[in-house]
C-alpha distance (Angstrom), angle and dihedral (degrees) to the residues before:
residue distance angle dihedral
Q1 . . .
V2 3.79 . .
Q3 3.77 116.7 .
L4 3.78 132.5 176.8
V5 3.78 114.5 -176.8
E6 3.79 119.3 -172.3
S7 3.78 125.5 -162.2
G8 3.77 140.5 162.2
G9 3.77 101.0 73.2
G10 3.76 123.2 131.6
L11 3.76 145.9 117.8
V12 3.79 117.7 -42.6
Q13 3.79 133.4 168.9
P14 3.79 120.9 -114.0
G15 3.79 108.8 -81.7
G16 3.78 91.3 26.5
S17 3.78 131.8 120.3
L18 3.78 138.6 -121.7
R19 3.77 134.9 179.5
L20 3.78 118.2 -146.3
S21 3.79 124.1 -161.2
C22 3.78 131.9 -162.1
V23 3.78 119.6 -167.1
A24 3.80 115.1 -159.9
S25 3.78 134.0 -159.7
G26 3.79 139.6 165.1
F27 3.82 99.7 46.1
S28 3.79 141.2 56.2
F29 3.78 101.3 -75.3
S30 3.80 99.6 -178.7
T31 3.80 93.5 56.1
S32 3.80 95.0 44.5
A33 3.76 129.1 91.2
M34 3.79 109.2 -121.9
S35 3.77 121.7 -156.2
W36 3.76 142.8 176.1
Y37 3.78 123.1 -139.1
R38 3.78 131.4 176.4
Q39 3.77 136.3 -154.8
A40 3.77 123.9 -158.7
P41 3.82 119.7 -156.1
G42 3.80 109.7 -75.3
E43 3.80 92.6 3.4
V44 3.78 135.4 105.3
R45 3.76 120.1 -100.2
E46 3.79 111.3 -93.5
F47 3.77 135.8 -161.1
V48 3.80 117.5 -105.6
A49 3.81 109.1 169.1
S50 3.78 143.3 -25.8
S51 3.78 138.8 -157.8
F52 3.80 120.2 -158.0
N53 3.79 142.6 155.5
G54 3.77 87.2 58.4
G55 3.77 90.8 -55.7
R56 3.79 97.1 -50.7
S57 3.79 91.4 110.3
T58 3.78 132.3 46.4
N59 3.76 136.7 -178.7
Y60 3.81 131.1 -165.8
A61 3.75 139.3 -166.7
S62 3.79 108.3 -108.6
S63 3.81 90.8 -119.3
V64 3.81 93.0 63.3
K65 3.80 101.7 33.3
G66 3.78 110.8 126.7
R67 3.81 93.3 17.0
F68 3.81 104.3 57.8
T69 3.78 127.4 53.6
I70 3.79 125.8 -165.4
S71 3.79 118.3 -158.1
R72 3.76 137.5 161.8
D73 3.78 141.6 -155.2
N74 3.78 107.3 -150.1
A75 3.79 92.6 -169.8
K76 3.80 90.5 56.6
K77 3.82 92.9 37.4
T78 3.77 88.4 -129.9
V79 3.78 133.1 134.0
Y80 3.79 122.4 -162.5
L81 3.75 136.7 -159.5
E82 3.79 116.5 -158.1
M83 3.79 109.1 -162.4
N84 3.79 122.2 -167.2
S85 3.80 133.8 176.7
L86 3.78 90.8 21.1
K87 3.79 119.5 -161.7
P88 3.82 129.3 -149.9
E89 3.81 90.9 -116.4
E90 3.80 88.3 61.8
T91 3.78 90.4 69.7
G92 3.78 112.1 122.7
V93 3.76 146.1 88.1
Y94 3.78 113.7 -52.3
Y95 3.79 117.1 -148.7
C96 3.76 132.9 -163.8
K97 3.80 117.7 -141.5
A98 3.77 131.2 -168.1
Q99 3.79 122.4 -159.6
T100 3.78 109.7 -168.7
S101 3.80 127.0 -150.2
S102 3.82 86.2 -103.0
D103 3.82 88.9 57.9
Y104 3.79 95.8 -110.6
D105 3.79 113.9 146.2
Y106 3.79 123.2 -146.9
W107 3.79 128.0 -175.8
G108 3.77 134.3 -158.8
Q109 3.77 124.6 -135.2
G110 3.79 93.8 -104.2
T111 3.77 136.2 -120.8
Q112 3.80 124.6 -119.2
V113 3.79 119.6 -118.8
T114 3.79 117.7 -171.8
V115 3.79 119.9 -173.9
S116 3.77 108.8 -166.9
S117 3.77 141.8 128.3
């Protein structure tokens, strides 16, 4: 059974930092592309960052480049998202997504991030 469990969300002030984690099980983590997406209230879900080629390659949305860092620990089957200099408009639910080598997509349940003073 595939599971993706996110954690690390919460309330943070503008300019602050958070580190999200996503623990995976039930599929081949090391060969899967792992991504983070977010969804603001009333908005469509948008891409934030991805890690693929076992972690050797990464890709970021232009809006977060230089402030967010995606990383992964294949031994722990965990992907992280380090977020710095957070902005109020980045409030939303952050989701972890796995895309397996067979092109199956799996999503976690999401973790809420609120950026507010």
